[in-house]
N, C-alpha and C positions, 0 to 999 in steps of 0.2 A: 264146785269150788271157785264160782264166778259170781261177783255180788251184781244182782239185777237191778234192784232200787232200793232207797232207805226212806221211808215215809214217818213224818211227824203228825200225829194225829191230835185232835182236841179231844177232851175228855168226852165219853159217851160210848153207848154199845157198838159194836162193829161186826159185820160178818165176813170171815176171813175169805170167803168163797168171792168177794167183791174187790180183793187185792189183785194187783197185777200178777201173772204167773208166766212161767215159760213151759211149753209143751214138754212132756216128759216128767222128770223126776225134779221136785224142788225142796228145798230145805228151809223152812220158815223160823225166823228168829224174833220173838216177840219180847219188848222190854215195857213192863208195865210200871210205872211211878204213880204212886199215890199221893195225894194233897201234904204226907208229912215227910215226902223225899224218899222213903222205902221203895225198894224196886224187887220186882219179880219178873225172872226170864223164863220164858217158855220156848222151847225148842221143838220142833215136830218136822217130818218129811211127809210129803205127799205126791201123788202122781197126777197130773193136769193134762187135759186133752182140749184144746180148744174147740173140737167139733162134738164135744159132749153136749148133750141138751138135757136141761133140769128135768126130772119125771114130772109127765103131764104135758110138758110145752111141746110145741112144735116149732120147727124153723123149714122155713120153703122159700123157693123162688121160683117164679114161672116166667117165661120171655119167648118173644117171637120178635123177629126183626130181618132186615136186610143185610146181607155181608157187605163189609166194607172194604177198600183198598185204596192205596195212595197214588195220585196221577199227578207228577208235576207238582208235589207238595201239597196237594189238595185232597182231601177225603172225598171219596166216590163211592156211591152205594149201587150194587146191583140189584135193584128193586124186582127184576124179572124172577129171582130166586129168593125164597124164604127160608127161614133157619128157626127152629124152635126148641127150646131147652127147658129143662124142670128138674128140681131135686125137692125131696120132702124128707125132714128127719123127724123122728119121734124119741123124746125121753122115755123109756120104758122104766129104768129105775135108775139110781144114782151110779150104777156101774155100767149100764147097757143103754146104748143108743142105736136105733136101726135107720135105715136109710134106703130111697128107693130113688132112681133117677131115669132119665130119658132124653135123647136128642134125636132130631131128624132135619134132613133137607131133603132136596129134590131127588137125591140118590140113593141115600143111605139112611137107615133106620137102625138105633142104637137105645139098648135098655138095660139098667143094670141095678143091683142090690147089695147092700153091705150092712156090715154091723161093726161098732166099736166097743169094746170090752174093758173097763179099767177097774184097777183096785190097788192093794197095796204092792202085790208082787210087779205090777207093771201095767204095760197098754198094749192090747192084740187087737187088730184089724183084718176083717177077712171081706173081701168085696169081688165080685164078677160082674161082666157084662157080656151079652149077647150083640151081634150086629148083623143086619141084612143089606147087602149091596150087590147089585149085579148078579142077582139069583144065586149068591153064595151067602152062608151062614157061616159065620165065625164066632169065637168067644175068647175071652181074656179072665184071668183069675190072677189076685194077689193076696198074699198073707203076710203080715209084718208083726212082728212082736219085739218088744222092749222090756228088759228087766233090769231092776237093781235092788239089792237087798236093803230095804230102809230101815231095818232094826236097830235100836239106838247102839246094842252092844257090837254092830259090825263096823269096826273103825276102818275096814280096809275100803269100804264102798264099792264094793264090787258090782258091776253090772254087765250085760251084755244083750245085744240085740241082732235079729237076724231079718233077712226078708226075702220072699221068692215069688216072683211075677213070671207067668206063662202067657204068651200071645199065640193065638192058633195063626197059621197062614192065611186064612179066610177074613180075619177079623179087620174091618175097617172103621176108623174113626171119624167124626163129622170134620169136614175141612181138609181131609188127607186124599190123595191123589189114588195112592196104592193100596195093597193089601197089608198084611200083619207086620210089615216092616223087615227088616234085615237080621234083626235078633229074635229069637224064640224065648230063649230064657234070660232072666234077670236075677242074679244071685248076689246078696251081700249079708256079712257078718261083722260084728265088731266087740270089743272087749275092752274094759278098762278097769282100773283100780287106782287105790291111793296106795304108794309106796314110799316110805320115809318121808311123809308130808308133799310128796309130788303126784299129782294126777297122771298116769301113764295109760298109754293103751296102744291097740291096732286095730285096724280097719281093712276089710279086703273084699272087692266086689269082682264079680266075673258075668261076663255076656258070653252066650253061647249064640254063634253066628249061624244063620241059616243058608244051607246051599254052599256057596263058595266063599261066604263073608268070613272074614278072620274073627276068632274069638278076640274079647277085649278084657283086659284085666288092669287091675289098679290096687295098690297096697299102700297104705300110710301107716306111720307109727308116729304117736305124737307124746309130748310131754308138757305139763303145763303146773303152775305154782303160784299160788297167791302170796304176794309180798305184803298185803295188808287187807283191810276190808275193802279198799278200793283201788288197789293195785295189782296187777297181775302180768305173769309172763308166759309166754308158750312157745313151742318148737315142734315143727312138723317135717318129716321126710315123706316125700311122695315118688313112686315108682309106678310108670303104667306102659303098656303096650298098646297102641290104638289099633283102629280099625285097618290101617295099612301095614301093620306090622312093625311100625316104628316105635322104639324105647325111648321114653322121655323121662327124667329125674329131677327132683327140686328139693330145696331146702327153704324153710321159710320159719321167720322169727316173728313174735309179735309181743309188743308192750302196751298193754291197756289200762287205762285209768280212768275212773270214775271222779267229775268233778263236782263238787257240792253235794246235792241230794240227789243228782241224777243228770 
C-alpha cells in the first residue's frame, strides 16, 4: 500500500523485469495509452527478491586483503594478517537460486551454502554455515519465509512471514573475538492484512539467551493508510524488553509524500 515509483515511458517494447522493484510482494499497475488516446490498464502482483539470479547466469565476488582500522582519524591496515572472502550464486531456474560462500583469516575458517526459492506464494530462504577456529567446529542455520496471497480476488491482501535462526556455541565468524554469541535462537513472526481500507499488522521477535543471558523480546503493532497515490500515513506501537531486563515502549507516527515522479 505504498507507491514506490511512477515511470513515464516512450513508445516501444519493454521488459517488466527491468523496472525497479522492492524485495517481497509488488503490485504493478501499467497504463497503456495508444496513439488514439485509448487506455488499457494492466494490474498484476509479483514476488521479487534482489538476490535471485537469471537462469543460466552467475553472480560472484572474490576478494583478498588486509583488515583496516582507524587510528587518529586515519585508516591503517594490518598487513601482517590477510582476510579472504568469496561468494558464488547460480540461477538454476526462474524460481531457484543457489549459493556457496567462504571466508577465512589467520585464525578462522568458515564456509556455507544456501538457496532462495521464489514464486507466487512467496519467498523462502534456507542457508547454513560451518566454522573452524581454535580446534572447535561450530555451525549456524537460518530459515526465512514470506507469504502473501496475491490472487486478484483476495481483497484483504493477507500475508505473513517467519524466520528461525540457530547459532551453535562453537560457531565463530570472521572478525569476531568470541564464539557463537550470547543468543542461541532468534525467532520472529509477522502478520498483516487490509482492514476497512487500512493496512494493519503485528510483528514479534524473541531471542533466546545462552547461559545467564536474559531473553530479549520485541512486539510491534502498526497501521498504514494511503491517502492518495503519493501520500500515506502510518502509526506504530513498539514494546520491548532488552538484554538487561529493562522494558521500553514507544509510539511512532509517519507522514510520507512522493513529490513529482519520485
